[in-house]
Every structure is written in C-alpha cells, then in structure tokens.
All heavy atoms as an XYZ file, in Angstrom:
831
protein
N     147.336    135.638    104.266
C     147.371    134.830    105.485
C     148.693    135.030    106.209
O     149.720    135.197    105.580
C     147.192    133.371    105.116
C     145.735    132.948    105.336
C     145.524    131.480    105.217
C     145.240    130.846    106.491
N     144.005    130.531    106.960
N     148.610    135.001    107.517
C     149.810    135.147    108.335
C     149.595    134.429    109.659
O     148.636    134.719    110.370
C     150.120    136.620    108.587
N     150.458    133.479    109.970
C     150.407    132.763    111.248
C     149.015    132.203    111.545
O     148.536    132.261    112.665
C     150.897    133.659    112.378
C     152.286    134.166    112.154
C     152.500    135.455    111.706
C     153.380    133.329    112.357
C     153.787    135.922    111.471
C     154.678    133.793    112.120
C     154.872    135.080    111.678
N     148.360    131.681    110.517
C     147.035    131.083    110.672
C     145.902    132.083    110.691
O     144.739    131.714    110.721
N     146.216    133.349    110.672
C     145.195    134.400    110.662
C     145.281    135.221    109.388
O     145.842    134.770    108.386
N     144.741    136.421    109.421
C     144.684    137.273    108.240
C     145.128    138.685    108.568
O     144.797    139.220    109.620
C     143.255    137.332    107.700
C     142.777    135.992    107.276
C     142.826    135.456    106.020
C     142.181    134.996    108.096
N     142.318    134.183    106.022
C     141.907    133.870    107.294
C     141.870    134.927    109.455
C     141.337    132.720    107.783
C     141.292    133.775    109.944
C     141.032    132.686    109.106
N     145.863    139.282    107.642
C     146.196    140.704    107.718
C     145.403    141.394    106.621
O     145.460    140.997    105.460
C     147.705    140.954    107.509
C     147.999    142.443    107.488
C     148.512    140.268    108.600
N     144.646    142.410    107.016
C     143.827    143.147    106.059
C     144.067    144.638    106.236
O     144.340    145.100    107.346
C     142.345    142.834    106.279
C     142.015    141.367    106.093
C     140.562    141.091    106.286
C     140.310    139.596    106.090
N     138.915    139.305    105.923
N     143.983    145.363    105.141
C     144.136    146.815    105.194
C     142.833    147.452    104.716
O     142.241    147.007    103.736
C     145.300    147.275    104.315
C     145.604    148.755    104.468
C     146.762    149.207    103.601
O     146.747    148.988    102.396
N     147.751    149.816    104.213
N     142.426    148.493    105.428
C     141.183    149.185    105.109
C     141.440    150.677    104.945
O     142.386    151.221    105.514
C     140.158    148.983    106.234
C     139.802    147.546    106.461
C     140.472    146.804    107.424
C     138.804    146.931    105.719
C     140.157    145.474    107.648
C     138.485    145.605    105.931
C     139.157    144.873    106.896
N     140.581    151.337    104.188
C     140.635    152.791    104.005
C     139.256    153.339    104.346
O     138.235    152.718    104.034
C     140.982    153.131    102.564
C     141.129    154.627    102.304
C     141.419    154.925    100.849
C     142.879    154.644    100.591
N     143.328    155.181     99.287
N     139.238    154.496    105.006
C     137.965    155.129    105.343
C     138.101    156.640    105.252
O     139.208    157.188    105.345
C     137.503    154.734    106.760
C     138.398    155.261    107.836
N     138.104    156.403    108.551
C     139.601    154.838    108.306
C     139.073    156.632    109.427
N     139.997    155.699    109.297
N     137.001    157.301    105.056
C     136.974    158.763    105.054
C     136.932    159.222    106.509
O     136.018    158.854    107.250
C     135.762    159.270    104.291
N     137.920    160.005    106.914
C     138.000    160.460    108.302
C     137.391    161.846    108.454
O     137.811    162.791    107.776
C     139.456    160.482    108.755
O     139.561    161.128    110.012
N     136.456    161.967    109.380
C     135.889    163.290    109.668
C     136.835    164.109    110.546
O     136.744    165.330    110.582
C     134.524    163.146    110.351
O     134.646    162.437    111.568
N     137.775    163.468    111.228
C     138.735    164.185    112.076
C     139.823    164.859    111.251
O     140.271    165.948    111.586
C     139.365    163.238    113.089
N     140.267    164.200    110.178
C     141.351    164.753    109.374
C     140.886    165.287    108.021
O     141.670    165.897    107.300
C     142.443    163.697    109.115
O     141.896    162.655    108.299
C     142.997    163.140    110.410
N     139.654    164.997    107.675
C     139.120    165.381    106.361
C     139.965    164.826    105.215
O     140.120    165.463    104.180
C     138.998    166.905    106.253
C     137.957    167.436    107.217
O     136.780    167.111    107.113
N     138.397    168.226    108.176
N     140.529    163.659    105.422
C     141.278    162.936    104.397
C     140.908    161.461    104.491
O     140.290    161.028    105.472
C     142.806    163.051    104.600
O     143.155    162.440    105.846
C     143.287    164.492    104.578
N     141.291    160.699    103.486
C     141.173    159.252    103.600
C     142.286    158.760    104.510
O     143.424    159.231    104.424
C     141.305    158.580    102.236
C     140.066    158.759    101.372
O     138.995    159.092    101.921
O     140.168    158.562    100.147
N     141.964    157.842    105.391
C     142.943    157.267    106.323
C     142.928    155.750    106.147
O     141.902    155.178    105.796
C     142.593    157.631    107.763
C     142.627    159.114    108.072
S     144.268    159.834    108.061
C     144.962    159.161    109.559
N     144.060    155.122    106.418
C     144.142    153.663    106.330
C     144.469    153.069    107.687
O     145.012    153.741    108.569
C     145.229    153.211    105.327
O     146.481    153.720    105.755
C     144.927    153.678    103.919
N     144.102    151.824    107.846
C     144.514    151.064    109.027
C     144.618    149.599    108.636
O     143.950    149.134    107.714
C     143.562    151.271    110.213
C     142.160    150.775    110.004
C     141.763    149.521    110.463
C     141.216    151.566    109.366
C     140.461    149.070    110.293
C     139.912    151.127    109.188
C     139.536    149.872    109.654
N     145.497    148.887    109.308
C     145.677    147.460    109.081
C     145.206    146.691    110.302
O     145.308    147.175    111.432
C     147.146    147.134    108.804
O     147.547    147.697    107.580
N     144.700    145.494    110.037
C     144.163    144.642    111.097
C     144.737    143.240    110.934
O     144.808    142.717    109.823
C     142.619    144.570    111.014
C     142.045    143.630    112.049
C     142.003    145.949    111.143
N     145.169    142.649    112.034
C     145.488    141.221    112.058
C     144.370    140.532    112.817
O     144.042    140.917    113.948
C     146.819    140.927    112.760
C     147.027    139.456    112.989
C     147.367    138.616    111.940
C     146.846    138.911    114.248
C     147.525    137.251    112.140
C     147.004    137.546    114.465
C     147.337    136.715    113.408
N     143.771    139.532    112.203
C     142.713    138.747    112.843
C     143.207    137.320    113.025
O     143.524    136.642    112.041
C     141.451    138.749    111.983
C     140.815    140.112    111.760
C     139.706    140.028    110.726
C     140.296    140.658    113.076
N     143.297    136.846    114.278
C     143.752    135.473    114.502
C     142.665    134.483    114.106
O     141.488    134.854    113.953
C     143.999    135.433    116.011
C     143.017    136.411    116.560
C     142.945    137.514    115.531
N     143.046    133.245    113.951
C     142.104    132.190    113.544
C     140.879    132.148    114.455
O     139.755    131.942    113.994
C     142.821    130.846    113.534
C     141.973    129.698    113.046
C     142.799    128.443    112.919
C     141.982    127.262    112.495
N     141.450    127.323    111.156
N     141.071    132.383    115.747
C     139.961    132.327    116.705
C     138.849    133.321    116.382
O     137.693    133.125    116.771
C     140.463    132.606    118.133
C     141.360    131.547    118.700
C     142.823    131.701    118.311
O     143.163    132.540    117.459
O     143.639    130.951    118.866
N     139.182    134.386    115.668
C     138.174    135.409    115.369
C     137.100    134.912    114.413
O     136.056    135.541    114.271
C     138.838    136.666    114.800
O     139.376    136.416    113.513
N     137.333    133.775    113.771
C     136.313    133.194    112.898
C     135.097    132.716    113.683
O     133.984    132.717    113.177
C     136.882    132.000    112.128
C     137.897    132.345    111.096
C     138.412    131.104    110.380
O     137.727    130.052    110.381
O     139.503    131.182    109.824
N     135.315    132.316    114.937
C     134.222    131.695    115.692
C     133.900    132.364    117.020
O     132.952    131.966    117.688
C     134.563    130.224    115.954
O     135.769    130.128    116.698
N     134.698    133.361    117.417
C     134.444    134.010    118.705
C     135.038    135.408    118.730
O     135.897    135.747    117.911
C     135.054    133.179    119.845
C     136.571    133.095    119.780
C     137.152    132.103    120.754
O     136.591    131.038    120.972
N     138.289    132.437    121.348
N     134.590    136.196    119.684
C     135.177    137.510    119.889
C     136.562    137.322    120.488
O     136.782    136.408    121.283
C     134.319    138.347    120.839
C     133.002    138.758    120.239
C     132.231    139.626    121.217
C     130.910    140.049    120.619
N     130.151    140.908    121.546
N     137.494    138.195    120.091
C     138.853    138.121    120.613
C     139.265    139.500    121.128
O     138.756    140.519    120.667
C     139.858    137.633    119.535
C     139.523    136.207    119.091
C     139.898    138.573    118.351
N     140.187    139.549    122.082
C     140.691    140.846    122.561
C     141.449    141.576    121.447
O     141.987    140.945    120.537
C     141.636    140.485    123.708
C     141.505    139.031    123.934
C     140.796    138.421    122.772
N     141.506    142.895    121.569
C     142.154    143.728    120.553
C     143.239    144.583    121.194
O     143.037    145.152    122.262
C     141.128    144.664    119.868
C     141.807    145.531    118.821
C     139.986    143.876    119.257
N     144.379    144.673    120.518
C     145.458    145.580    120.910
C     145.596    146.610    119.790
O     145.703    146.246    118.616
C     146.793    144.832    121.111
C     147.935    145.817    121.343
C     146.680    143.848    122.258
N     145.581    147.889    120.159
C     145.766    148.982    119.201
C     147.203    149.475    119.301
O     147.685    149.751    120.394
C     144.809    150.140    119.504
C     143.366    149.779    119.264
C     142.610    149.183    120.267
C     142.774    150.017    118.039
C     141.287    148.840    120.055
C     141.450    149.676    117.812
C     140.710    149.087    118.827
O     139.405    148.742    118.611
N     147.872    149.586    118.158
C     149.238    150.086    118.122
C     149.255    151.412    117.384
O     148.910    151.473    116.208
C     150.178    149.099    117.436
C     151.597    149.586    117.400
C     152.414    149.414    118.498
C     152.099    150.251    116.290
C     153.728    149.879    118.488
C     153.406    150.722    116.275
C     154.215    150.539    117.379
N     149.654    152.482    118.078
C     149.741    153.799    117.464
C     151.202    154.076    117.120
O     152.027    154.287    118.002
C     149.207    154.871    118.422
C     147.747    154.689    118.850
C     147.364    155.766    119.846
C     146.821    154.693    117.651
N     151.490    154.070    115.834
C     152.860    154.320    115.377
C     153.270    155.749    115.656
O     152.434    156.636    115.797
C     152.963    154.065    113.870
O     152.843    152.711    113.579
N     154.559    155.963    115.679
C     155.082    157.297    115.933
C     155.545    157.988    114.674
O     155.049    157.738    113.578
N     156.514    158.801    114.835
C     157.030    159.693    113.802
C     157.318    158.979    112.488
O     158.042    157.995    112.456
C     158.301    160.358    114.326
C     158.890    161.478    113.502
C     157.900    162.629    113.367
C     160.164    161.980    114.143
N     156.744    159.470    111.427
C     156.911    159.062    110.020
C     156.360    157.677    109.695
O     156.503    157.211    108.573
C     158.377    159.126    109.539
O     159.127    158.064    110.126
C     159.015    160.463    109.839
N     155.710    156.999    110.602
C     155.231    155.640    110.342
C     153.831    155.630    109.741
O     153.013    156.495    110.009
C     155.209    154.826    111.631
S     156.839    154.518    112.287
N     153.567    154.599    108.970
C     152.226    154.318    108.463
C     151.754    153.035    109.130
O     152.488    152.401    109.889
C     152.228    154.115    106.939
O     152.893    152.883    106.632
C     152.896    155.266    106.210
N     150.549    152.618    108.807
C     150.045    151.344    109.322
C     150.908    150.182    108.840
O     151.026    149.165    109.516
C     148.594    151.130    108.908
C     148.405    151.127    107.394
O     148.802    152.108    106.731
O     147.873    150.132    106.876
N     151.544    150.331    107.697
C     152.346    149.240    107.135
C     153.662    149.014    107.878
O     154.172    147.899    107.888
C     152.625    149.507    105.658
C     151.363    149.424    104.809
C     151.629    149.743    103.356
O     152.581    150.505    103.063
O     150.881    149.226    102.521
N     154.231    150.049    108.499
C     155.482    149.864    109.239
C     155.333    148.785    110.307
O     156.140    147.872    110.402
C     155.936    151.167    109.903
C     156.390    152.192    108.910
O     155.580    152.951    108.417
N     157.668    152.213    108.603
N     154.330    148.912    111.128
C     154.098    147.945    112.196
C     153.752    146.574    111.619
O     154.287    145.556    112.048
C     152.971    148.440    113.104
C     152.615    147.480    114.196
C     153.448    147.310    115.289
C     151.448    146.749    114.140
C     153.127    146.425    116.313
C     151.107    145.873    115.153
C     151.954    145.705    116.233
N     152.888    146.559    110.634
C     152.419    145.300    110.060
C     153.548    144.509    109.425
O     153.606    143.289    109.571
C     151.310    145.582    109.024
O     150.263    146.306    109.666
C     150.742    144.325    108.442
N     154.463    145.186    108.743
C     155.508    144.457    108.021
C     156.797    144.267    108.810
O     157.558    143.354    108.510
C     155.852    145.159    106.687
O     156.307    146.481    106.959
C     154.664    145.190    105.762
N     157.066    145.101    109.808
C     158.371    145.052    110.476
C     158.367    144.500    111.900
O     159.396    144.071    112.392
C     158.988    146.452    110.504
C     159.316    146.983    109.133
C     159.894    148.373    109.222
C     160.214    148.922    107.842
N     160.762    150.280    107.916
N     157.232    144.505    112.574
C     157.243    144.188    114.005
C     157.290    142.699    114.328
O     157.812    142.311    115.360
C     156.016    144.798    114.679
O     154.843    144.087    114.282
N     156.696    141.882    113.485
C     156.582    140.464    113.801
C     155.545    140.175    114.872
O     155.476    139.071    115.412
N     154.736    141.153    115.194
C     153.751    141.010    116.269
C     152.638    140.021    115.939
O     152.007    139.473    116.848
C     153.148    142.368    116.600
N     152.395    139.766    114.669
C     151.316    138.835    114.307
C     151.569    137.432    114.861
O     150.635    136.744    115.253
C     151.144    138.762    112.776
C     150.706    140.043    112.153
C     151.855    140.936    111.747
O     153.012    140.726    112.135
N     151.560    141.961    110.969
N     152.831    137.011    114.891
C     153.147    135.674    115.434
C     152.735    135.582    116.891
O     152.092    134.625    117.314
C     154.644    135.384    115.291
C     155.064    134.032    115.867
C     156.567    133.795    115.760
N     157.384    134.866    116.314
C     157.648    135.020    117.621
N     157.159    134.178    118.498
N     158.400    136.015    118.028
N     153.086    136.586    117.670
C     152.739    136.599    119.093
C     151.230    136.719    119.258
O     150.615    136.018    120.071
C     153.470    137.750    119.819
C     153.021    137.850    121.275
C     154.973    137.554    119.733
N     150.605    137.602    118.473
C     149.154    137.785    118.561
C     148.415    136.494    118.205
O     147.418    136.155    118.837
C     148.714    138.927    117.648
N     148.910    135.774    117.209
C     148.286    134.499    116.834
C     148.366    133.507    117.982
O     147.392    132.807    118.293
C     148.948    133.929    115.581
N     149.521    133.439    118.643
C     149.691    132.516    119.776
C     148.782    132.876    120.946
O     148.350    132.000    121.690
C     151.145    132.504    120.242
C     152.057    131.811    119.261
O     151.618    130.998    118.451
N     153.333    132.145    119.311
N     148.501    134.166    121.118
C     147.669    134.629    122.234
C     146.201    134.801    121.865
O     145.382    135.125    122.722
C     148.222    135.953    122.773
C     149.637    135.896    123.362
C     150.121    137.302    123.695
C     149.666    134.997    124.590
N     145.868    134.649    120.586
C     144.490    134.835    120.147
C     144.051    136.292    120.183
O     142.898    136.592    120.470
N     144.973    137.211    119.873
C     144.688    138.645    119.903
C     144.523    139.204    118.497
O     145.256    138.825    117.591
C     145.845    139.419    120.543
C     146.170    139.184    121.994
C     147.462    139.914    122.357
C     145.031    139.664    122.865
N     143.601    140.141    118.338
C     143.531    140.936    117.116
C     144.433    142.150    117.307
O     144.603    142.639    118.422
C     142.102    141.381    116.851
N     145.024    142.624    116.216
C     145.856    143.827    116.238
C     145.264    144.859    115.287
O     144.879    144.514    114.169
C     147.285    143.513    115.776
C     148.074    142.492    116.568
C     149.396    142.191    115.857
C     148.333    143.007    117.977
N     145.215    146.097    115.715
C     144.781    147.193    114.851
C     145.903    148.226    114.831
O     146.350    148.680    115.883
C     143.469    147.836    115.344
C     143.084    149.018    114.476
C     142.351    146.809    115.386
N     146.348    148.582    113.630
C     147.437    149.552    113.470
C     146.980    150.639    112.497
O     147.064    150.463    111.289
C     148.686    148.858    112.957
N     146.501    151.763    113.020
C     146.093    152.842    112.121
C     147.283    153.679    111.663
O     148.285    153.786    112.370
C     145.167    153.691    113.001
C     145.652    153.457    114.386
C     146.187    152.043    114.411
N     147.156    154.246    110.468
C     148.093    155.295    110.069
C     147.682    156.500    110.893
O     146.519    156.870    110.927
C     147.964    155.591    108.578
C     148.984    156.594    108.084
O     149.719    157.167    108.907
O     149.044    156.811    106.865
N     148.611    157.107    111.584
C     148.262    158.158    112.535
C     148.435    159.569    111.990
O     148.287    160.529    112.738
C     149.116    158.004    113.813
O     150.493    158.025    113.440
C     148.785    156.702    114.520
N     148.758    159.702    110.709
C     148.955    161.027    110.133
C     148.047    161.230    108.929
O     147.901    160.330    108.101
C     150.397    161.194    109.660
O     151.284    161.120    110.732
N     147.474    162.434    108.808
C     146.715    162.709    107.586
C     147.672    162.773    106.404
O     148.786    163.292    106.521
C     146.075    164.069    107.852
C     146.858    164.682    108.942
C     147.481    163.566    109.717
N     147.266    162.203    105.300
C     148.087    162.229    104.085
C     147.228    162.754    102.948
O     146.068    162.407    102.832
C     148.621    160.841    103.770
C     149.499    160.335    104.925
C     150.127    158.994    104.665
N     150.697    158.478    105.896
C     151.896    158.793    106.361
N     152.667    159.615    105.695
N     152.332    158.281    107.496
N     147.825    163.610    102.144
C     147.085    164.143    101.005
C     146.224    165.341    101.322
O     145.305    165.653    100.578
N     146.501    166.026    102.416
C     145.704    167.207    102.757
C     146.005    168.368    101.813
O     145.170    169.252    101.620
C     145.956    167.624    104.203
N     147.196    168.381    101.234
C     147.547    169.413    100.272
C     147.818    170.778    100.879
O     147.632    171.803    100.233
N     148.284    170.803    102.114
C     148.567    172.070    102.795
C     149.976    172.524    102.444
O     150.930    171.747    102.552
C     148.430    171.913    104.319
C     147.012    171.494    104.678
C     148.816    173.202    105.034
C     146.846    171.066    106.108
N     150.118    173.766    102.040
C     151.431    174.309    101.710
C     152.375    174.160    102.911
O     152.042    174.526    104.027
C     151.325    175.785    101.338
C     152.641    176.402    100.947
C     152.535    177.887    100.646
O     151.414    178.410    100.561
O     153.597    178.512    100.517
N     153.540    173.563    102.669
C     154.551    173.416    103.704
C     154.475    172.134    104.510
O     155.385    171.849    105.288
N     153.438    171.319    104.341
C     153.317    170.121    105.185
C     154.349    169.046    104.866
O     154.578    168.157    105.684
C     151.902    169.535    105.127
C     151.552    168.859    103.821
C     150.162    168.259    103.816
O     149.605    167.976    104.890
O     149.628    168.079    102.714
N     154.991    169.108    103.724
C     155.989    168.097    103.357
C     157.418    168.629    103.376
O     158.327    167.987    102.871
C     155.675    167.533    101.966
C     154.395    166.733    101.953
O     154.068    166.097    102.978
O     153.710    166.738    100.917
N     157.632    169.782    103.969
C     158.968    170.386    103.975
C     159.907    169.761    105.002
O     161.112    169.904    104.895
C     158.859    171.901    104.206
C     158.237    172.627    103.030
C     158.041    174.103    103.271
O     158.424    174.612    104.356
O     157.496    174.764    102.367
N     159.376    169.080    106.005
C     160.195    168.498    107.056
C     159.608    167.148    107.459
O     158.390    166.990    107.521
C     160.219    169.439    108.269
O     160.905    168.850    109.339
N     160.462    166.174    107.744
C     159.975    164.846    108.117
C     159.300    164.830    109.492
O     158.479    163.968    109.784
C     161.123    163.822    108.116
C     161.973    163.874    109.362
C     161.715    163.021    110.426
C     163.001    164.804    109.498
C     162.478    163.084    111.594
C     163.757    164.868    110.647
C     163.497    164.008    111.682
O     164.245    164.086    112.829
N     159.633    165.793    110.349
C     159.140    165.747    111.726
C     157.960    166.679    111.995
O     157.555    166.846    113.139
C     160.272    166.037    112.709
C     160.889    167.410    112.528
O     160.611    168.070    111.503
O     161.658    167.819    113.404
N     157.410    167.247    110.946
C     156.200    168.046    111.099
C     155.427    167.967    109.796
O     155.998    168.002    108.730
C     156.531    169.512    111.424
C     155.289    170.318    111.694
C     154.646    170.204    112.906
C     154.760    171.136    110.719
C     153.481    170.909    113.154
C     153.604    171.849    110.957
C     152.963    171.739    112.175
N     154.121    167.849    109.899
C     153.297    167.742    108.698
C     153.053    166.289    108.351
O     152.970    165.432    109.223
N     152.951    166.015    107.049
C     152.648    164.661    106.596
C     153.611    163.668    107.229
O     154.818    163.823    107.143
C     152.750    164.570    105.070
O     151.823    165.489    104.494
C     152.410    163.176    104.575
N     153.077    162.660    107.855
C     153.895    161.616    108.447
C     154.395    161.891    109.842
O     155.056    161.057    110.429
N     154.087    163.043    110.412
C     154.632    163.369    111.728
C     153.998    162.533    112.837
O     154.656    162.198    113.800
C     154.468    164.854    112.035
N     152.736    162.183    112.719
C     152.106    161.287    113.676
C     151.939    161.832    115.078
O     151.983    161.080    116.038
N     151.741    163.133    115.220
C     151.489    163.691    116.543
C     150.016    163.535    116.891
O     149.160    163.694    116.039
C     151.876    165.181    116.593
C     153.333    165.414    116.368
C     153.779    166.098    115.253
C     154.274    164.938    117.268
C     155.126    166.307    115.041
C     155.626    165.145    117.071
C     156.047    165.831    115.953
N     149.723    163.258    118.146
C     148.349    163.022    118.567
C     147.798    164.270    119.254
O     147.505    164.264    120.432
C     148.278    161.816    119.502
C     149.029    160.634    118.947
C     150.196    160.180    119.538
C     148.582    159.985    117.806
C     150.893    159.103    119.015
C     149.271    158.917    117.274
C     150.411    158.479    117.881
O     151.093    157.422    117.367
N     147.714    165.340    118.512
C     147.213    166.600    119.063
C     146.251    167.223    118.074
O     146.219    166.873    116.893
C     148.366    167.603    119.345
C     149.322    167.050    120.370
C     149.103    167.971    118.080
N     145.466    168.154    118.555
C     144.607    168.936    117.684
C     145.335    170.231    117.349
O     145.638    171.022    118.236
C     143.271    169.239    118.358
C     142.430    167.988    118.503
O     142.618    167.013    117.792
N     141.513    168.014    119.437
N     145.610    170.440    116.068
C     146.331    171.630    115.636
C     145.489    172.877    115.897
O     144.274    172.868    115.751
C     146.666    171.527    114.157
N     146.150    173.944    116.285
C     145.456    175.215    116.520
C     145.814    176.263    115.476
O     145.111    177.260    115.349
C     145.771    175.769    117.921
O     147.185    175.917    118.057
C     145.248    174.825    118.997
N     146.898    176.055    114.728
C     147.261    176.975    113.656
C     146.227    176.825    112.539
O     145.981    175.703    112.079
C     148.673    176.654    113.113
O     149.591    176.734    114.189
C     149.065    177.595    111.996
N     145.614    177.917    112.111
C     144.499    177.826    111.154
C     144.764    176.962    109.922
O     143.916    176.157    109.546
C     144.233    179.283    110.776
C     144.636    180.047    112.001
C     145.840    179.308    112.538
N     145.930    177.057    109.318
C     146.124    176.295    108.072
C     146.206    174.786    108.322
O     145.983    174.002    107.407
C     147.304    176.833    107.262
C     148.659    176.301    107.564
C     149.647    176.881    106.546
C     151.024    176.319    106.723
N     151.980    176.861    105.782
N     146.519    174.354    109.531
C     146.599    172.928    109.855
C     145.385    172.395    110.613
O     145.163    171.196    110.676
C     147.865    172.634    110.671
C     149.121    172.740    109.869
C     149.902    173.881    109.933
C     149.529    171.701    109.041
C     151.062    173.990    109.182
C     150.691    171.800    108.289
C     151.457    172.949    108.358
N     144.589    173.260    111.202
C     143.535    172.818    112.119
C     142.409    172.032    111.452
O     141.715    171.279    112.123
C     142.962    174.011    112.893
O     142.339    174.916    112.017
N     142.229    172.159    110.158
C     141.182    171.401    109.475
C     141.541    169.913    109.349
O     140.663    169.060    109.358
C     140.927    171.994    108.086
C     139.900    171.243    107.281
C     139.716    171.846    105.893
C     138.769    170.980    105.088
N     138.748    171.376    103.686
N     142.836    169.606    109.218
C     143.249    168.245    108.934
C     144.036    167.550    110.031
O     144.060    166.316    110.099
C     144.093    168.211    107.660
C     143.372    168.820    106.489
O     143.633    169.960    106.123
N     142.444    168.094    105.900
N     144.708    168.294    110.878
C     145.591    167.692    111.882
C     144.900    167.637    113.240
O     145.135    168.429    114.117
C     146.923    168.444    111.929
C     147.778    168.128    110.725
C     147.520    168.715    109.487
C     148.785    167.179    110.807
C     148.283    168.390    108.377
C     149.547    166.858    109.691
C     149.290    167.460    108.490
O     150.033    167.134    107.382
N     144.013    166.654    113.356
C     143.221    166.460    114.579
C     143.192    164.981    114.957
O     143.304    164.136    114.147
C     141.793    166.939    114.376
C     141.758    168.429    114.064
O     142.145    169.231    114.859
N     141.311    168.745    112.872
C-alpha cells in the first residue's frame, strides 16, 4: 500500500524484445470503483521500473489527483547477447526507444 493506493509489479513475455519484461503500476484508491486516467513514465538511461517507483515520490501526487501510474522497464534484460553488458550506455539498461538494425541486436532491442 502507498498513499491509500497500491503499487504492483508485473512481468510479461515481450514479443518486441523476446525477453521477459517488467512494469510497475500505482493504482489510486479511486480505481477500486471507477476508471481513472493513466500517466505512463518511460525511464531513461540505466533505469528500471523500480527507479521511478521507489525514488520519484510520484505516487503521493498521483493519489491526490486520482491518477494511475505505469512505469515499464524500457530495456531488454537477459537477452544474452555478447557485448551487451560491456558499457552502461549501450546494451542492457540503455533504455533507448529505437529498433536496432545491427543483426546481433535486432532480435531483442525493439
């Protein structure tokens, strides 16, 4: 529970990245009885869904406004591609919103 609402984390099989992906959701109390507006937060470089959920404090504001928050992890993790973990700013955790064209990355980085 957080600010009268709930923070939940989910995992799903992604057809875009061919890996399991996670996302976190904040649901305000109002969501129990009615539809509520949703704000999507796309984290940047090296962030996971947990960075926003644990560090931003946005749930307090969202609870006051009756907003749901969705924070997906924006990087494929566990693809097992040679070289993807050699640098923090490219590969696992890079969080770029592009479709890779280099053959070794194009299966997972979409």
